[in-house]
ROGUDO-950324 format. One line per 3 residues: number of its first residue (from 1); their letters; for each residue x, y, z of N, C-alpha, C, CB. Coordinates in Angstrom, 3 decimals. Glycine has a CB too. Example, Ala and Ser with C-alpha at 12.3 -4.5 7.8 and 13.67 -1.06 7.14 Angstrom:
1) as) 13.190:-5.690:7.800:12.300:-4.500:7.800:13.200:-3.300:7.800:11.308:-4.473:9.046  12.850:-2.250:7.080:13.670:-1.060:7.140:12.900:0.030:7.870:14.084:-0.598:5.725;
//
This chain:
1) mgr) 0.844:-1.170:0.000:0.000:0.000:0.000:0.891:1.235:0.000:-0.961:-0.003:1.215  0.642:2.199:-0.857:1.437:3.414:-0.946:0.997:4.468:0.051:1.367:3.975:-2.334  1.776:5.515:0.109:1.450:6.630:0.994:0.360:7.483:0.373:2.698:7.484:1.287;
4) spe) -0.285:8.285:1.187:-1.312:9.202:0.679:-0.643:10.365:-0.023:-2.225:9.711:1.824  -1.221:10.845:-1.111:-0.640:11.995:-1.811:-0.670:13.244:-0.929:-1.394:12.259:-3.129  0.400:14.023:-1.027:0.466:15.302:-0.322:-0.216:16.357:-1.187:1.950:15.704:-0.003;
7) ped) -0.525:17.540:-0.611:-1.191:18.593:-1.402:-0.461:18.929:-2.698:-1.324:19.849:-0.571  0.885:18.956:-2.668:1.636:19.234:-3.895:1.380:18.153:-4.934:3.142:19.339:-3.598  1.358:16.890:-4.512:1.097:15.788:-5.439:-0.266:15.951:-6.105:1.171:14.438:-4.705;
10) lai) -1.256:16.322:-5.327:-2.610:16.495:-5.866:-2.661:17.642:-6.872:-3.611:16.751:-4.728  -1.969:18.739:-6.583:-1.928:19.869:-7.520:-1.276:19.461:-8.832:-1.169:21.057:-6.902  -0.228:18.687:-8.738:0.478:18.231:-9.936:-0.429:17.323:-10.764:1.782:17.488:-9.555;
13) mrd) -1.117:16.408:-10.119:-1.980:15.476:-10.848:-3.137:16.196:-11.537:-2.525:14.413:-9.900  -3.612:17.289:-10.959:-4.713:18.029:-11.576:-4.288:18.696:-12.869:-5.252:19.071:-10.616  -3.052:19.221:-12.922:-2.631:19.970:-14.104:-1.104:20.060:-14.156:-3.257:21.385:-14.104;
16) pat) -0.413:18.977:-14.543:1.048:18.986:-14.492:1.700:20.042:-15.386:1.562:17.640:-14.876  1.148:20.275:-16.567:1.765:21.259:-17.467:1.760:22.641:-16.842:1.036:21.293:-18.816  0.627:23.035:-16.307:0.545:24.356:-15.681:1.396:24.403:-14.425:-0.912:24.709:-15.347;
19) yyr) 1.379:23.333:-13.639:2.133:23.330:-12.387:3.616:23.568:-12.650:1.933:22.001:-11.641  4.213:22.826:-13.568:5.646:22.974:-13.820:5.969:24.152:-14.724:6.192:21.714:-14.431  5.278:24.283:-15.836:5.570:25.399:-16.735:5.223:26.733:-16.104:4.815:25.237:-18.039;
22) gtg) 4.232:26.746:-15.230:3.858:27.975:-14.541:4.953:28.508:-13.638:2.620:27.748:-13.736  5.906:27.655:-13.262:7.029:28.094:-12.433:8.260:28.414:-13.283:7.372:27.020:-11.396  8.129:28.275:-14.599:9.295:28.423:-15.466:9.991:27.103:-15.703:10.269:29.410:-14.873;
25) gea) 9.313:26.007:-15.398:9.895:24.681:-15.526:9.441:23.961:-16.781:9.553:23.858:-14.324  9.668:22.655:-16.779:9.365:21.829:-17.945:9.315:20.373:-17.506:10.419:22.036:-19.077  8.870:19.502:-18.368:8.880:18.058:-18.142:9.597:17.392:-19.309:7.430:17.497:-17.981;
28) fla) 10.306:16.294:-19.023:11.076:15.587:-20.036:10.810:14.090:-19.946:12.578:15.878:-19.879  10.902:13.422:-21.095:10.722:11.976:-21.169:12.001:11.328:-21.678:9.527:11.614:-22.084  12.234:10.089:-21.255:13.324:9.273:-21.792:12.704:8.126:-22.563:14.271:8.745:-20.657;
31) tld) 13.294:7.799:-23.696:12.794:6.683:-24.500:13.910:5.677:-24.735:12.223:7.184:-25.849  13.511:4.431:-24.914:14.420:3.344:-25.240:13.660:2.438:-26.186:14.919:2.572:-23.952  14.225:2.195:-27.358:13.547:1.376:-28.368:12.148:1.912:-28.679:13.455:-0.079:-27.894;
34) nkt) 12.045:3.221:-28.813:10.791:3.913:-29.147:9.692:3.774:-28.096:10.277:3.399:-30.451  10.055:3.440:-26.859:9.086:3.360:-25.771:9.506:4.332:-24.676:8.976:1.904:-25.216  8.537:5.008:-24.083:8.829:5.891:-22.961:9.189:5.043:-21.752:7.623:6.821:-22.647;
37) vga) 10.373:5.295:-21.200:10.856:4.504:-20.066:11.170:5.349:-18.841:12.082:3.735:-20.467  10.989:6.661:-18.963:11.275:7.518:-17.819:10.720:8.903:-18.021:12.761:7.593:-17.567  10.597:9.606:-16.900:10.100:10.975:-16.936:10.666:11.740:-15.751:8.550:11.008:-16.924;
40) vav) 10.751:13.049:-15.918:11.171:13.942:-14.842:10.564:15.308:-15.113:12.735:14.024:-14.734  10.370:16.066:-14.061:9.865:17.430:-14.193:10.823:18.379:-13.491:8.429:17.558:-13.607  10.837:19.613:-13.953:11.676:20.658:-13.380:10.779:21.821:-12.987:12.785:21.114:-14.382;
43) kgl) 10.969:22.309:-11.760:10.273:23.509:-11.286:11.270:24.652:-11.255:9.633:23.285:-9.873  10.812:25.842:-11.605:11.639:27.024:-11.438:11.620:27.465:-9.984:11.161:28.160:-12.354  12.785:27.896:-9.484:12.895:28.398:-8.117:13.343:29.847:-8.094:13.863:27.545:-7.316;
46) gas) 13.004:30.591:-9.134:13.390:32.002:-9.171:14.898:32.164:-9.197:12.812:32.742:-7.973  15.404:33.073:-8.373:16.828:33.399:-8.365:17.713:32.242:-7.916:17.067:34.577:-7.476  17.147:31.249:-7.236:17.947:30.117:-6.759:18.227:29.088:-7.842:17.250:29.447:-5.609;
49) gce) 17.455:29.093:-8.930:17.666:28.138:-10.004:16.447:27.283:-10.241:18.847:27.265:-9.704  16.632:25.969:-10.189:15.557:25.020:-10.491:15.613:23.854:-9.516:15.661:24.511:-11.950  14.509:23.117:-9.475:14.439:21.881:-8.704:13.890:20.792:-9.612:13.553:22.051:-7.426;
52) fck) 14.558:19.630:-9.622:13.952:18.554:-10.391:13.149:17.667:-9.459:15.024:17.733:-11.141  12.037:17.163:-10.010:11.034:16.452:-9.217:10.528:15.240:-9.979:9.863:17.383:-8.852  10.039:14.292:-9.240:9.285:13.173:-9.801:10.077:12.378:-10.841:8.012:13.682:-10.423;
55) lvv) 11.360:12.159:-10.599:12.160:11.332:-11.502:11.685:9.889:-11.398:13.680:11.442:-11.169  11.284:9.318:-12.519:10.791:7.946:-12.575:11.419:7.256:-13.784:9.228:7.907:-12.652  11.940:6.044:-13.560:12.483:5.210:-14.640:11.922:3.808:-14.448:14.072:5.202:-14.641;
58) tds) 11.449:3.205:-15.525:10.886:1.848:-15.426:11.975:0.851:-15.035:10.229:1.425:-16.771  11.570:-0.234:-14.409:12.525:-1.279:-14.027:13.300:-1.790:-15.238:11.796:-2.444:-13.343  12.618:-1.944:-16.365:13.274:-2.493:-17.552:14.337:-1.558:-18.133:12.239:-2.798:-18.610;
61) arg) 14.270:-0.283:-17.810:15.229:0.680:-18.353:16.400:0.947:-17.413:14.528:1.978:-18.663  16.337:0.450:-16.206:17.419:0.699:-15.248:18.696:0.055:-15.773:17.061:0.145:-13.828  19.783:0.782:-15.628:21.068:0.291:-16.120:21.371:0.692:-17.545:21.112:-1.185:-16.015;
64) hga) 20.444:1.388:-18.199:20.649:1.833:-19.579:20.957:3.331:-19.663:19.416:1.513:-20.416  21.073:3.997:-18.524:21.432:5.410:-18.515:20.270:6.372:-18.599:22.337:5.681:-19.624  19.030:5.888:-18.517:17.871:6.779:-18.643:17.799:7.776:-17.490:16.581:5.963:-18.701;
67) gra) 18.035:7.312:-16.269:17.994:8.213:-15.121:19.048:9.294:-15.218:18.175:7.437:-13.837  20.260:8.905:-15.544:21.357:9.875:-15.701:21.036:10.873:-16.816:22.692:9.144:-16.007  20.506:10.388:-17.925:20.170:11.278:-19.039:19.086:12.282:-18.640:19.707:10.460:-20.254;
70) lvq) 18.107:11.831:-17.880:17.050:12.747:-17.443:17.592:13.800:-16.481:15.911:11.967:-16.777  18.444:13.391:-15.550:19.044:14.368:-14.636:19.903:15.352:-15.422:19.893:13.659:-13.547  20.658:14.858:-16.406:21.481:15.760:-17.215:20.616:16.743:-17.997:22.363:14.958:-18.178;
73) qcl) 19.479:16.287:-18.491:18.555:17.179:-19.187:18.093:18.297:-18.254:17.340:16.390:-19.725  17.840:17.953:-17.004:17.438:18.956:-16.015:18.566:19.949:-15.746:17.014:18.275:-14.708  19.791:19.446:-15.633:20.941:20.335:-15.445:21.087:21.297:-16.618:22.228:19.518:-15.272;
76) dfc) 20.971:20.763:-17.835:21.086:21.592:-19.036:19.969:22.632:-19.094:21.054:20.716:-20.296  18.756:22.226:-18.750:17.622:23.145:-18.752:17.854:24.264:-17.741:16.310:22.394:-18.435  18.284:23.909:-16.548:18.520:24.908:-15.508:19.610:25.882:-15.944:18.908:24.227:-14.182;
79) aaq) 20.680:25.377:-16.531:21.751:26.245:-17.017:21.232:27.208:-18.077:22.903:25.409:-17.583  20.403:26.705:-18.985:19.836:27.553:-20.038:18.922:28.637:-19.472:19.065:26.700:-21.035  18.322:28.367:-18.310:17.445:29.346:-17.659:18.247:30.339:-16.827:16.415:28.636:-16.775;
82) ggp) 19.547:30.170:-16.736:20.391:31.088:-15.980:20.811:30.585:-14.611:19.689:32.370:-15.819  20.475:29.307:-14.300:20.929:28.696:-13.049:20.534:29.494:-11.824:22.417:28.529:-13.070  21.306:29.504:-10.792:22.692:29.057:-10.657:22.863:27.600:-10.218:23.387:29.931:-9.686;
85) aly) 21.782:26.938:-9.772:21.931:25.573:-9.273:20.660:24.777:-9.535:22.264:25.575:-7.768  20.832:23.461:-9.599:19.711:22.533:-9.688:19.609:21.807:-8.355:19.887:21.523:-10.880  18.438:21.862:-7.746:18.173:21.243:-6.445:17.307:20.005:-6.617:17.489:22.244:-5.491;
88) lqs) 17.317:19.167:-5.587:16.409:18.028:-5.509:16.108:17.776:-4.046:17.014:16.757:-6.191  14.977:17.132:-3.807:14.682:16.643:-2.468:14.282:15.187:-2.585:13.560:17.485:-1.782  14.706:14.403:-1.604:14.489:12.959:-1.665:14.408:12.414:-0.249:15.619:12.252:-2.466;
91) fna) 14.470:11.094:-0.148:14.519:10.475:1.168:15.487:9.307:1.136:13.116:10.011:1.617  15.983:8.931:2.312:17.094:7.996:2.441:16.832:6.619:1.848:17.439:7.844:3.870  15.594:6.181:1.778:15.296:4.852:1.232:15.670:4.739:-0.245:13.816:4.534:1.412;
94) ldv) 15.798:5.849:-0.936:16.149:5.832:-2.360:17.668:5.865:-2.525:15.499:7.032:-3.101  18.357:4.900:-1.915:19.811:4.902:-1.894:20.439:4.791:-3.282:20.299:3.778:-1.036  19.817:4.066:-4.190:20.364:3.958:-5.555:20.315:5.320:-6.240:19.575:2.903:-6.390;
97) alg) 19.191:6.013:-6.124:19.065:7.345:-6.720:20.035:8.323:-6.067:17.623:7.861:-6.588  20.135:8.283:-4.748:21.046:9.192:-4.051:22.493:8.949:-4.481:20.911:9.024:-2.526  22.843:7.690:-4.736:24.175:7.377:-5.239:24.421:7.980:-6.613:24.371:5.878:-5.295;
100) lya) 23.413:7.895:-7.485:23.528:8.506:-8.809:23.743:10.010:-8.675:22.269:8.215:-9.658  22.943:10.652:-7.844:23.070:12.103:-7.682:24.463:12.473:-7.175:21.995:12.634:-6.713  24.975:11.734:-6.209:26.309:12.016:-5.682:27.372:11.830:-6.767:26.614:11.107:-4.476;
103) rmg) 27.263:10.762:-7.552:28.230:10.534:-8.640:28.169:11.639:-9.686:27.973:9.179:-9.306  27.000:12.263:-9.835:26.850:13.345:-10.813:27.266:14.702:-10.238:25.405:13.414:-11.298  27.700:14.732:-8.982:28.219:15.973:-8.408:27.263:16.724:-7.503:28.629:16.865:-9.489;
106) feh) 26.118:16.149:-7.193:25.201:16.802:-6.255:25.746:16.647:-4.843:23.762:16.205:-6.362  25.567:17.694:-4.029:26.012:17.683:-2.639:24.868:18.082:-1.728:27.212:18.626:-2.440  24.933:17.634:-0.472:23.921:17.978:0.519:23.994:19.470:0.842:24.103:17.134:1.801;
109) vap) 22.829:20.122:0.836:22.745:21.565:1.092:21.477:21.862:1.892:22.753:22.374:-0.246  21.403:23.088:2.372:20.159:23.586:2.960:19.255:24.034:1.817:20.427:24.765:3.974  17.953:23.954:1.985:17.058:24.373:0.901:17.079:25.883:0.712:15.629:23.905:1.179;
112) ppe) 16.936:26.327:-0.533:16.809:27.767:-0.754:15.425:28.228:-0.283:17.031:28.122:-2.261  15.247:29.514:-0.047:13.953:30.002:0.452:12.786:29.723:-0.493:14.036:31.481:0.705  13.045:29.603:-1.786:11.972:29.384:-2.760:11.496:27.936:-2.826:12.434:29.814:-4.122;
115) mav) 12.216:27.020:-2.193:11.861:25.596:-2.278:10.808:25.242:-1.228:13.119:24.709:-2.093  9.717:24.655:-1.695:8.693:24.144:-0.788:9.113:22.736:-0.372:7.263:24.144:-1.462  9.655:22.614:0.820:10.155:21.318:1.291:8.975:20.476:1.764:11.204:21.499:2.439;
118) lar) 8.875:19.281:1.218:7.785:18.375:1.564:8.019:17.737:2.936:7.635:17.288:0.490  6.958:17.374:3.606:7.060:16.780:4.942:7.876:15.492:4.929:5.671:16.502:5.501  7.827:14.726:3.852:8.538:13.442:3.780:10.015:13.588:3.415:7.865:12.546:2.770;
121) tev) 10.467:14.783:3.089:11.845:15.006:2.636:12.836:14.776:3.762:12.006:16.424:2.084  13.877:13.981:3.451:14.973:13.743:4.384:16.303:14.250:3.841:15.076:12.265:4.699  16.386:14.442:2.521:17.640:14.804:1.861:17.378:15.940:0.891:18.262:13.586:1.126;
124) ima) 18.212:16.959:0.941:18.191:18.039:-0.059:19.601:18.137:-0.609:17.706:19.428:0.559  19.709:18.110:-1.937:20.999:18.179:-2.602:20.921:19.225:-3.712:21.414:16.789:-3.170  22.079:19.683:-4.133:22.137:20.646:-5.245:23.460:20.498:-5.979:21.963:22.106:-4.733;
127) kpv) 23.437:20.965:-7.218:24.646:21.023:-8.038:24.619:22.341:-8.782:24.742:19.806:-9.032  25.720:23.097:-8.739:25.791:24.314:-9.544:25.745:23.948:-11.024:27.078:25.121:-9.219  25.144:24.827:-11.823:25.070:24.574:-13.263:25.922:25.567:-14.030:23.621:24.641:-13.749;
//
């Protein structure tokens, strides 16, 4: 049984395009063999940069670089928007994802004032772009 959606989750499900694009963000998909195997969204955080959210990769695509490619797309998008950093929030149970973020140069930081930190968040990381 999964957890109950938080208010942010419900807002996203009602209108994801407006939710992310309304902040200056975007959503990206990863494909493998012409099938969508992953997705990620980016929120704008004003002067602090961007935050990537909701990174999802199918089990069948793990190990093919889809997660890394999606995170890199977010880094590139944030840089194109003027940066200065790409943030993420996560929790300790996602150790494989946290390892990927660390290998890509993300470090533990305090959240910027523009970031709405979710109640379930245990880890906040960022990488300058």
